C-alpha positions as CSV (number, residue, x, y, z in Angstrom):
1,M,0.1,-0.1,0.0
2,L,1.2,3.4,-0.9
3,P,-0.2,7.1,-0.1
4,E,-1.5,9.0,-2.5
5,P,0.4,12.2,-2.9
6,A,-1.0,15.6,-1.9
7,V,-2.2,17.3,-5.0
8,P,0.9,19.4,-6.5
9,V,0.0,23.4,-6.1
10,A,0.1,23.7,-9.9
11,L,-2.7,21.5,-10.5
12,S,-6.4,21.8,-10.1
13,R,-7.8,19.5,-7.4
14,R,-10.7,19.4,-10.2
15,W,-8.2,17.6,-12.8
16,F,-6.4,15.6,-10.3
17,L,-9.2,13.0,-10.1
18,P,-9.8,12.7,-13.5
19,L,-5.9,12.4,-14.3
20,L,-5.1,9.8,-11.8
21,W,-7.9,7.5,-13.3
22,L,-6.4,7.8,-16.5
23,L,-3.3,7.0,-15.4
24,M,-4.9,3.9,-13.4
25,I,-6.6,2.7,-16.6
26,A,-4.2,3.3,-19.2
27,S,-1.1,1.4,-17.0
28,L,-3.2,-1.5,-16.0
29,G,-5.2,-1.7,-19.4
30,A,-1.7,-1.5,-21.0
31,G,-0.4,-4.7,-22.7
32,I,-4.6,-6.1,-23.2
33,G,-4.5,-7.9,-26.8
34,M,-0.5,-8.5,-26.9
35,R,0.4,-11.7,-25.7
36,Q,-1.3,-15.1,-25.1
37,P,-2.2,-16.9,-21.6
38,Q,0.5,-17.8,-20.0
39,P,0.9,-20.6,-17.4
40,P,0.5,-21.5,-14.5
41,D,-3.2,-20.7,-14.5
42,E,-4.3,-18.3,-17.4
43,P,-4.0,-21.3,-20.5
44,R,-6.4,-23.6,-18.3
45,F,-9.1,-21.0,-17.4
46,V,-9.1,-20.1,-20.9
47,L,-9.0,-23.4,-22.4
48,A,-12.4,-24.0,-20.0
49,A,-13.7,-20.7,-21.4
50,R,-13.3,-21.6,-24.7
51,T,-14.7,-25.2,-24.9
52,M,-17.7,-23.3,-23.4
53,V,-18.2,-21.4,-26.3
54,E,-17.3,-24.2,-28.6
55,S,-19.5,-26.6,-26.6
56,G,-22.4,-25.1,-25.9
57,E,-21.8,-27.0,-22.5
58,W,-21.6,-23.8,-19.6
59,L,-22.2,-25.8,-16.3
60,L,-19.3,-28.1,-16.4
61,P,-15.9,-26.5,-17.4
62,H,-13.5,-29.0,-19.2
63,R,-9.9,-29.6,-19.8
64,G,-9.7,-31.5,-23.0
65,S,-12.1,-34.2,-22.7
66,E,-11.8,-34.2,-18.7
67,L,-14.1,-32.3,-16.5
68,Y,-12.0,-29.6,-14.7
69,A,-13.0,-29.7,-11.1
70,E,-10.2,-27.4,-9.3
71,K,-12.1,-24.5,-9.2
72,P,-15.7,-23.4,-10.1
73,P,-17.0,-22.3,-13.6
74,V,-17.7,-18.5,-12.8
75,F,-14.4,-16.8,-13.7
76,M,-14.8,-19.2,-16.9
77,W,-18.4,-17.8,-17.6
78,L,-16.9,-14.1,-17.4
79,Q,-14.3,-15.2,-19.9
80,A,-16.4,-16.3,-22.1
81,V,-18.6,-13.8,-21.6
82,A,-16.1,-11.1,-22.8
83,H,-15.4,-13.0,-25.6
84,Q,-18.8,-13.5,-27.1
85,V,-18.8,-9.5,-26.6
86,V,-15.6,-8.7,-28.0
87,G,-15.2,-11.7,-30.5
88,S,-11.5,-12.3,-29.8
89,W,-9.9,-14.6,-27.2
90,H,-6.8,-12.6,-27.8
91,W,-8.3,-9.3,-26.7
92,S,-10.8,-10.7,-24.2
93,F,-9.1,-12.9,-21.8
94,L,-7.4,-10.2,-19.4
95,L,-10.8,-8.3,-19.6
96,P,-12.5,-9.6,-16.1
97,S,-9.2,-9.2,-14.1
98,L,-9.1,-5.6,-15.5
99,L,-12.5,-4.7,-14.6
100,A,-12.5,-6.4,-11.3
101,A,-9.5,-4.4,-11.0
102,L,-10.7,-1.1,-11.7
103,L,-13.9,-2.2,-10.1
104,S,-12.2,-2.5,-6.4
105,L,-10.6,0.9,-7.2
106,W,-14.0,2.8,-7.6
107,L,-15.3,1.1,-4.8
108,V,-12.6,1.9,-2.1
109,S,-12.5,5.2,-3.2
110,D,-16.6,5.7,-3.0
111,L,-16.4,4.0,0.6
112,A,-13.1,6.2,1.7
113,R,-15.2,9.3,0.5
114,R,-18.3,8.0,2.9
115,L,-16.4,7.0,5.3
116,W,-14.3,10.0,5.8
117,S,-14.3,12.7,3.3
118,P,-13.9,13.0,-0.5
119,R,-9.8,14.4,-0.3
120,H,-9.3,11.0,1.7
121,S,-10.7,9.1,-1.5
122,L,-8.0,9.9,-3.3
123,Y,-5.5,8.7,-0.7
124,A,-7.3,5.3,-0.7
125,M,-7.7,4.7,-4.1
126,A,-3.9,5.3,-4.8
127,A,-3.0,3.5,-1.9
128,L,-4.6,0.3,-3.3
129,F,-3.2,1.4,-7.1
130,C,0.3,1.7,-5.7
131,T,0.8,-1.5,-3.9
132,L,2.9,-4.5,-6.3
133,Q,0.9,-7.3,-5.7
134,F,-2.5,-5.7,-6.7
135,G,-0.9,-3.9,-9.6
136,L,0.2,-7.3,-10.9
137,M,-3.0,-9.4,-10.2
138,A,-4.9,-6.7,-12.1
139,K,-2.6,-7.7,-15.1
140,R,-2.7,-11.7,-15.0
141,A,-6.1,-13.5,-15.7
142,Q,-6.4,-15.4,-12.6
143,I,-9.5,-15.8,-10.8
144,D,-7.9,-14.1,-7.8
145,M,-8.4,-10.4,-9.0
146,V,-12.0,-11.3,-9.8
147,L,-12.3,-12.7,-6.2
148,V,-10.7,-9.1,-4.8
149,G,-13.4,-7.8,-7.2
150,M,-16.4,-9.4,-5.5
151,T,-14.9,-9.3,-2.1
152,T,-14.9,-5.6,-2.1
153,V,-18.0,-5.2,-3.2
154,A,-19.4,-7.1,-0.3
155,L,-17.5,-5.2,1.9
156,W,-18.9,-1.9,0.8
157,G,-22.3,-3.2,1.2
158,L,-21.5,-4.6,4.7
159,L,-19.7,-1.0,5.7
160,R,-22.9,0.6,4.2
161,H,-25.1,-0.9,6.7
162,L,-22.4,-1.2,9.7
163,A,-20.5,1.7,9.9
164,E,-23.1,4.3,8.0
165,R,-26.9,3.7,9.3
166,R,-29.0,0.7,8.2
167,N,-29.1,-0.1,4.6
168,L,-30.7,-3.3,3.4
169,P,-30.2,-3.2,0.3
170,A,-26.5,-2.8,0.9
171,L,-26.7,-5.6,3.2
172,W,-28.9,-7.7,0.3
173,L,-25.9,-6.5,-2.2
174,A,-23.1,-7.7,0.1
175,G,-24.8,-10.9,1.0
176,F,-25.4,-11.7,-2.7
177,A,-21.5,-10.7,-4.0
178,A,-20.2,-12.9,-0.7
179,G,-22.0,-15.9,-2.0
180,L,-21.3,-15.2,-5.8
181,G,-18.0,-15.2,-4.4
182,T,-17.8,-18.1,-2.8
183,V,-18.6,-20.3,-6.0
184,T,-16.5,-18.3,-7.6
185,K,-13.7,-18.9,-5.9
186,G,-14.5,-21.1,-2.4
187,V,-12.8,-18.2,0.0
188,G,-15.6,-15.4,-1.1
189,F,-17.4,-15.7,2.1
190,L,-14.7,-14.1,4.2
191,P,-16.6,-10.6,3.6
192,L,-19.2,-11.9,6.2
193,L,-16.7,-12.1,8.9
194,M,-16.9,-8.5,9.3
195,V,-19.7,-9.2,11.5
196,L,-17.7,-10.7,13.9
197,P,-15.4,-7.2,14.7
198,W,-18.4,-5.5,14.6
199,F,-20.1,-7.4,17.5
200,G,-16.8,-7.0,19.3
201,W,-17.1,-3.3,18.4
202,W,-21.0,-3.3,20.0
203,L,-19.7,-5.3,23.3
204,Y,-17.1,-2.8,23.8
205,Q,-19.4,0.0,23.4
206,R,-21.9,-1.3,26.3
207,R,-19.1,-2.4,28.4
208,R,-18.2,1.7,28.4
209,G,-21.6,2.9,29.0
210,Q,-21.8,4.3,25.4
211,A,-24.6,4.7,23.4
212,V,-24.7,2.3,20.4
213,A,-25.7,3.8,17.1
214,G,-26.1,1.3,14.1
215,P,-28.3,-0.9,13.2
216,H,-29.9,-3.8,15.1
217,P,-27.9,-6.8,15.2
218,A,-31.0,-9.2,14.0
219,T,-30.9,-6.9,10.6
220,L,-27.9,-9.2,9.6
221,L,-29.8,-12.1,9.3
222,W,-31.3,-10.9,5.6
223,V,-27.7,-11.6,4.9
224,V,-28.0,-15.3,4.4
225,P,-30.9,-15.5,2.0
226,A,-29.0,-13.1,0.0
227,F,-25.6,-15.2,0.3
228,L,-28.3,-18.3,-0.5
229,L,-28.8,-16.8,-3.7
230,G,-25.4,-15.8,-4.8
231,V,-24.0,-19.5,-4.0
232,A,-27.3,-20.9,-6.1
233,V,-26.2,-19.0,-9.4
234,W,-24.1,-22.1,-10.1
235,L,-25.2,-25.0,-7.3
236,A,-28.4,-24.5,-7.9
237,P,-27.9,-25.6,-11.6
238,L,-25.1,-28.3,-10.7
239,G,-27.9,-29.8,-7.8
240,W,-30.3,-30.0,-10.7
241,A,-27.9,-31.8,-13.0
242,L,-27.2,-34.3,-9.9
243,L,-30.6,-35.0,-9.8
244,H,-31.8,-35.6,-13.2
245,E,-28.2,-37.0,-14.4
246,P,-26.5,-38.6,-12.0
247,S,-23.6,-40.0,-14.0
248,A,-20.8,-41.4,-12.4
249,S,-18.1,-38.2,-13.8
250,L,-20.5,-35.7,-12.4
251,Q,-20.9,-37.1,-9.1
252,S,-17.1,-37.5,-8.9
253,Y,-16.7,-33.8,-10.4
254,A,-19.1,-32.7,-7.4
255,H,-17.0,-34.2,-4.6
256,E,-13.9,-33.5,-6.0
257,L,-14.9,-29.7,-5.9
258,L,-16.9,-29.1,-3.1
259,F,-15.2,-31.0,-0.7
260,K,-11.6,-32.3,-1.7
261,Q,-10.5,-28.7,-3.2
262,T,-12.5,-26.9,-0.1
263,G,-12.4,-28.3,3.3
264,T,-9.6,-30.9,2.3
265,R,-7.4,-28.5,0.4
266,Y,-7.6,-25.8,3.7
267,A,-7.5,-28.3,6.5
268,N,-4.9,-30.9,5.1
269,A,-3.3,-29.0,2.1
270,W,-1.2,-31.2,-0.3
271,H,0.7,-28.7,-1.8
272,H,2.3,-25.1,-1.1
273,R,2.9,-26.2,2.2
274,Q,4.5,-22.8,4.1
275,P,5.6,-22.1,7.3
276,V,3.6,-20.3,9.9
277,W,5.4,-16.8,9.3
278,Y,4.7,-17.0,5.7
279,Y,2.3,-14.6,4.8
280,L,4.7,-11.8,7.2
281,Q,7.1,-12.4,4.0
282,V,4.2,-12.0,1.5
283,I,3.1,-8.6,3.5
284,L,6.6,-7.3,3.7
285,T,7.7,-7.8,-0.3
286,L,4.5,-7.9,-1.9
287,W,2.6,-5.1,-0.4
288,L,6.0,-2.8,-1.0
289,P,6.2,0.3,-0.6
290,G,3.7,0.7,1.9
291,S,4.6,-2.5,4.0
292,L,7.6,-0.8,5.4
293,L,5.2,2.1,6.5
294,L,2.9,-0.4,8.8
295,P,5.1,0.4,11.8
296,L,4.4,3.8,12.0
297,L,1.0,3.1,11.6
298,A,0.5,1.0,14.4
299,R,0.3,3.5,17.3
300,P,-2.4,6.1,15.6
301,W,-4.2,2.4,14.6
302,W,-4.0,1.7,18.3
303,R,-5.5,5.2,19.3
304,R,-8.5,5.0,17.2
305,L,-9.2,1.7,18.2
306,R,-9.3,2.7,22.2
307,R,-11.5,5.1,20.4
308,A,-13.8,2.6,19.8
309,D,-13.5,4.2,16.0
310,R,-16.0,1.8,14.5
311,R,-14.6,2.1,10.8
312,Q,-11.3,1.2,12.2
313,W,-12.5,-1.7,14.4
314,L,-14.3,-3.0,11.1
315,L,-11.5,-2.7,8.5
316,L,-8.5,-3.7,10.7
317,G,-10.4,-6.4,12.4
318,W,-11.6,-8.1,9.8
319,A,-8.1,-7.9,7.6
320,L,-6.9,-9.5,10.9
321,L,-9.3,-12.4,11.0
322,V,-8.7,-13.0,7.1
323,L,-5.0,-13.1,7.8
324,L,-5.6,-16.0,10.7
325,F,-8.0,-17.7,8.6
326,F,-5.2,-18.1,5.8
327,T,-2.4,-18.5,8.5
328,A,-4.4,-21.3,10.0
329,S,-4.2,-23.6,6.4
330,P,-1.1,-25.0,6.1
331,G,-1.4,-24.7,2.4
332,K,-0.4,-20.9,1.8
333,R,0.0,-19.1,-1.2
334,E,0.7,-15.5,-2.1
335,V,-2.2,-14.5,-3.4
336,Y,-4.7,-15.8,-0.6
337,V,-4.1,-12.8,1.1
338,L,-4.7,-10.3,-1.7
339,P,-8.5,-9.5,-0.6
340,M,-7.2,-7.9,2.1
341,L,-5.8,-4.8,0.3
342,P,-8.8,-3.0,-0.2
343,A,-9.6,-3.0,3.3
344,M,-6.0,-2.2,4.7
345,A,-6.6,0.7,1.6
346,L,-9.1,2.4,3.6
347,A,-7.4,1.5,7.0
348,V,-4.9,3.7,6.4
349,A,-6.4,6.9,4.3
350,P,-7.3,8.7,6.9
351,L,-3.6,8.6,8.3
352,L,-1.8,9.5,4.8
353,P,-2.2,13.0,5.0
354,G,0.0,13.2,8.2
355,L,2.1,10.4,7.6
356,L,3.2,12.1,4.3
357,R,4.1,15.5,5.9
358,R,6.7,13.6,7.9
359,L,10.2,14.1,5.8
360,C,11.1,10.4,6.8
361,V,8.4,8.9,5.2
362,R,9.0,11.4,1.5
363,R,12.9,10.1,2.0
364,Y,11.6,6.8,1.8
365,L,9.3,6.7,-0.7
366,F,12.1,9.0,-2.7
367,G,14.5,6.2,-2.1
368,Y,12.0,3.1,-3.3
369,S,11.6,5.0,-6.5
370,L,15.1,5.3,-7.3
371,L,15.8,1.7,-5.9
372,L,13.4,0.4,-9.0
373,M,15.3,2.7,-11.3
374,L,18.9,1.6,-10.1
375,A,17.4,-2.2,-10.4
376,T,16.0,-1.9,-13.5
377,G,18.6,0.3,-14.9
378,T,21.2,-2.2,-14.2
379,L,19.3,-5.2,-15.3
380,G,19.2,-3.0,-18.6
381,V,22.7,-2.5,-19.0
382,M,23.4,-5.9,-18.5
383,M,21.1,-7.2,-20.9
384,M,22.3,-4.5,-23.6
385,T,25.8,-5.4,-23.1
386,D,25.3,-9.4,-23.3
387,S,26.3,-10.2,-20.3
388,H,27.2,-13.8,-18.9
389,W,24.3,-13.6,-16.7
390,A,21.6,-12.0,-18.9
391,Q,22.2,-15.2,-21.7
392,A,22.3,-17.9,-18.6
393,Q,18.9,-17.1,-17.6
394,L,17.7,-16.7,-21.4
395,A,19.1,-20.1,-21.6
396,R,17.6,-21.7,-19.0
397,R,14.2,-20.9,-20.8
398,A,15.1,-21.9,-24.2
399,M,14.7,-18.3,-25.3
400,P,17.0,-16.5,-28.1
401,D,19.6,-13.8,-27.5
402,S,17.8,-11.6,-29.8
403,L,15.6,-10.8,-27.1
404,L,18.5,-9.1,-24.9
405,P,18.4,-5.8,-26.7
406,V,14.5,-5.6,-26.6
407,L,14.2,-6.2,-23.4
408,G,17.2,-3.9,-22.2
409,N,15.8,-0.9,-24.0
410,G,12.4,-1.1,-22.2
411,L,14.3,-1.1,-19.2
412,L,17.0,1.5,-19.2
413,V,13.9,3.9,-21.0
414,F,11.8,2.9,-17.6
415,A,14.7,3.7,-15.8
416,I,15.9,7.0,-17.8
417,A,11.9,8.1,-17.0
418,V,12.2,7.8,-13.4
419,A,15.1,9.4,-13.0
420,T,14.1,12.5,-14.7
421,L,10.5,12.5,-12.8
422,A,12.8,12.1,-9.5
423,V,15.1,15.2,-10.5
424,W,11.8,17.2,-11.6
425,L,9.5,15.9,-8.4
426,R,12.5,15.7,-5.8
427,V,11.9,14.7,-2.2
428,R,9.2,17.1,-1.7
429,R,6.9,15.2,-4.4
430,A,7.9,11.6,-3.4
431,A,4.4,10.3,-3.3
432,V,3.8,12.0,-6.8
433,L,7.0,10.4,-8.3
434,V,5.9,7.0,-6.4
435,L,2.3,6.9,-8.4
436,L,3.8,7.9,-12.0
437,T,6.6,5.2,-11.2
438,H,3.8,2.5,-10.8
439,G,1.8,3.5,-13.5
440,M,5.2,3.5,-15.5
441,L,6.2,0.1,-14.1
442,W,2.8,-1.5,-15.2
443,M,3.1,0.4,-18.7
444,L,6.5,-1.3,-19.1
445,Y,5.3,-4.9,-18.1
446,G,2.2,-4.8,-20.2
447,L,4.0,-3.2,-23.5
448,V,7.2,-4.5,-23.5
449,L,8.3,-7.4,-21.1
450,M,5.5,-9.6,-21.6
451,P,4.8,-9.3,-25.1
452,T,8.3,-9.7,-25.9
453,L,8.6,-12.9,-23.8
454,D,5.5,-14.3,-24.7
455,P,6.1,-16.8,-27.6
456,Y,8.4,-18.9,-25.2
457,A,6.3,-18.5,-21.8
458,S,2.9,-18.8,-23.9
459,A,4.5,-22.1,-25.8
460,S,3.2,-20.5,-29.2
461,S,6.6,-20.1,-30.0
462,L,6.9,-24.2,-29.9
463,M,3.6,-24.9,-31.2
464,N,4.3,-22.9,-34.4
465,R,7.5,-25.2,-34.7
466,V,5.0,-28.5,-34.3
467,G,2.8,-27.3,-36.9
468,K,5.7,-26.4,-39.1
469,R,7.7,-29.8,-38.8
470,I,4.4,-32.0,-39.1
471,G,3.0,-29.7,-42.1
472,P,-0.8,-28.9,-42.8
473,D,-2.3,-32.0,-43.6
474,A,-1.2,-33.7,-40.5
475,E,-2.8,-35.0,-37.3
476,L,-1.6,-34.5,-34.0
477,A,-1.9,-35.7,-30.2
478,L,-0.9,-34.7,-27.1
479,V,0.3,-37.2,-24.2
480,A,1.2,-36.1,-20.7
481,W,0.6,-32.5,-22.1
482,R,0.0,-28.8,-21.0
483,E,-3.1,-26.8,-20.8
484,Q,-0.9,-24.3,-23.6
485,N,-0.4,-26.9,-26.0
486,L,-3.6,-27.8,-26.4
487,L,-4.8,-24.0,-26.3
488,Q,-2.0,-22.7,-28.7
489,A,-2.2,-25.9,-31.2
490,D,-3.0,-24.3,-34.7
491,R,-5.3,-27.5,-35.7
492,P,-7.8,-29.9,-34.0
493,V,-5.7,-32.0,-31.6
494,R,-6.1,-35.2,-30.1
495,E,-5.8,-35.9,-26.8
496,F,-6.1,-38.9,-24.0
497,G,-6.9,-37.1,-20.9
498,F,-4.8,-34.9,-18.9
499,K,-5.1,-36.3,-15.4
500,R,-4.8,-39.9,-16.3
501,P,-1.5,-42.1,-15.7
502,W,0.8,-41.9,-18.7
503,A,0.7,-45.5,-19.4
504,E,-2.9,-45.4,-19.5
505,Q,-2.7,-42.2,-22.0
506,W,-0.1,-44.4,-24.2
507,H,-2.7,-47.4,-24.0
508,D,-4.6,-45.2,-26.4
509,A,-2.2,-43.2,-28.1
510,G,-0.7,-46.1,-29.5
511,P,-3.4,-48.0,-31.4
512,W,-4.4,-44.2,-32.6
513,L,-0.6,-43.6,-34.4
514,A,-0.9,-47.3,-35.7
515,E,-4.2,-46.8,-37.4
516,A,-2.8,-44.0,-39.7
517,P,1.1,-44.0,-39.1
518,E,1.9,-41.9,-42.6
519,K,0.2,-38.9,-41.1
520,R,-0.3,-39.0,-37.4
521,W,2.0,-37.5,-34.6
522,V,2.4,-37.5,-31.2
523,L,3.7,-34.4,-29.1
524,V,5.0,-36.3,-25.7
525,L,7.0,-34.5,-22.6
526,D,10.4,-36.3,-22.8
527,K,10.2,-37.7,-19.3
528,A,6.7,-39.8,-20.8
529,M,7.9,-41.3,-23.3
530,S,7.1,-44.8,-23.9
531,P,9.6,-47.4,-24.4
532,C,7.6,-48.9,-27.3
533,V,9.1,-45.9,-29.6
534,D,12.1,-46.1,-32.0
535,P,14.0,-43.6,-30.7
536,A,15.9,-43.1,-33.8
537,Q,12.6,-41.3,-35.2
538,V,12.4,-39.1,-32.5
539,V,12.2,-35.4,-32.8
540,D,13.3,-33.4,-30.3
541,I,11.0,-30.0,-31.1
542,G,12.8,-27.6,-28.1
543,I,12.1,-26.5,-24.6
544,A,8.9,-24.4,-23.7
545,N,7.9,-23.3,-19.8
546,R,11.2,-25.9,-18.6
547,N,9.8,-28.7,-20.3
548,R,11.6,-30.5,-23.1
549,W,8.9,-31.9,-25.7
550,Q,9.6,-34.4,-28.4
551,L,8.2,-35.2,-31.2
552,L,7.3,-38.7,-32.9
553,P,5.7,-40.0,-35.9
554,G,3.0,-42.9,-36.4
555,S,5.8,-45.1,-38.2
556,A,7.9,-44.9,-34.6
557,W,5.2,-46.5,-32.8
558,D,5.9,-50.7,-32.4
559,A,2.5,-51.9,-32.1
560,R,4.0,-55.3,-31.2
561,C,5.7,-53.8,-28.2
562,H,3.6,-53.9,-25.0
563,A,5.9,-52.7,-22.5
564,E,5.3,-49.7,-20.4
565,R,6.6,-46.5,-19.0
566,A,7.7,-47.0,-15.4
567,G,5.7,-44.4,-13.2
568,A,2.0,-44.0,-13.4
569,S,2.5,-39.9,-13.6
570,E,4.6,-37.1,-13.9
571,E,3.6,-36.5,-9.8
572,E,4.7,-40.4,-9.1
573,D,7.9,-40.3,-10.7
């Protein structure tokens, strides 16, 4: 979180807000249409959304021929709708994240205006925008930013009801948004935990003998039917399908998603296991530059809590509950705490004007911008001079050295621009400098870095080589594949399951090759190669996403061989 600057004297307040919105929209939207979906998550979501559009089956997402049971389909619905409106996956797959980010910024601005003042709305909005994790996730086609949008809607409704006055329409909206967020990603119900710090504040006021203003606690019961209505957007049609078409695959899908991917994943996570202090590390790094200002905010927050400031009780109490909720689970990922950011931006907004008047804070923000300038400038020089380190990084990812001048130029231009702004704005307007630096950073990320790396990060370069090698009339199948391979293929592709053990995939792929060996090919992960293949005919087609891929013609398959590859899957290996 970063404080939004005081409005420069030379700039009319009337124009500052439109210019701030222009900066945020331009920087967060920069790069849309200039890259393909990239791993780990983007290709699988776009693949499922594309299957919905092509097949007309919107209830259950698919990954190739298999049901995709790791996440509910709401986010994929949004991507599919965006495609229907825009008409191009290239231009539409990032739109849900962008719109959710802009919605979150507006809601935070509106809440700060209502809870404090119009002046503080600028501080809250810019504090959220100038957080590294928020900007990074706004430019990724992942569920998490859409989840943040939904949880922020729920927080907006709850705060309108609990911190302003009785407002049942806002409470209904909060419940519905929390329900919809829950069927978008299982933790979408978290905004409803705000009732716990509200009850804490209510009891604290009664113990102090103070009059308790606000809605009656019984009104909170209205959030329950609204939540159920939001959840029913997806669970109702799923339940109908289970009642009328109780197939084994559908039952397995429902069990996997509703139990294993929710309760089991939270209580007994099988991956991403991290120590209890993991989120402190996330906050310290991904919440820069504002994370280093948090110690300066502790005392003012404590004073406001002791005065029973209802707004801070709700915001800080809820953020603490979310942090404890995710800390209690052994499985931890940095994106889990992302929904806390809007509440934290609101909580710091009333304190930022005073904080920015402190010289040490302005010097820190100025130094943060200079550190970004030095880091990007150094990397740019290393790439422009073909340093051994830069070449080694590209070689690890099978990327050509020709990328170095493009990346180096972009980084150097960014560093020079930040240096120019630093000379102009100086320490006195360090907050303005950080705001503009973040805007340029996301433009660099969207317009230069991601498009330059895209052919190799998205696997489109690999699949183009595959298409040229086998020719336009050949048929292609995949074994031990990744979602980006299927998504980037230039023709209809045959696959034999995604989660199936490799031996079972080869059991079906072998006869498929033998039916027409002169025109059929298989692309396979090198570690999953079958022993029934003639190694002399195998084509090493290259590396993508740190995996080596091999291509084999149908003539390489020995139909008389019945050996199986050791190891049932990559995880087992």
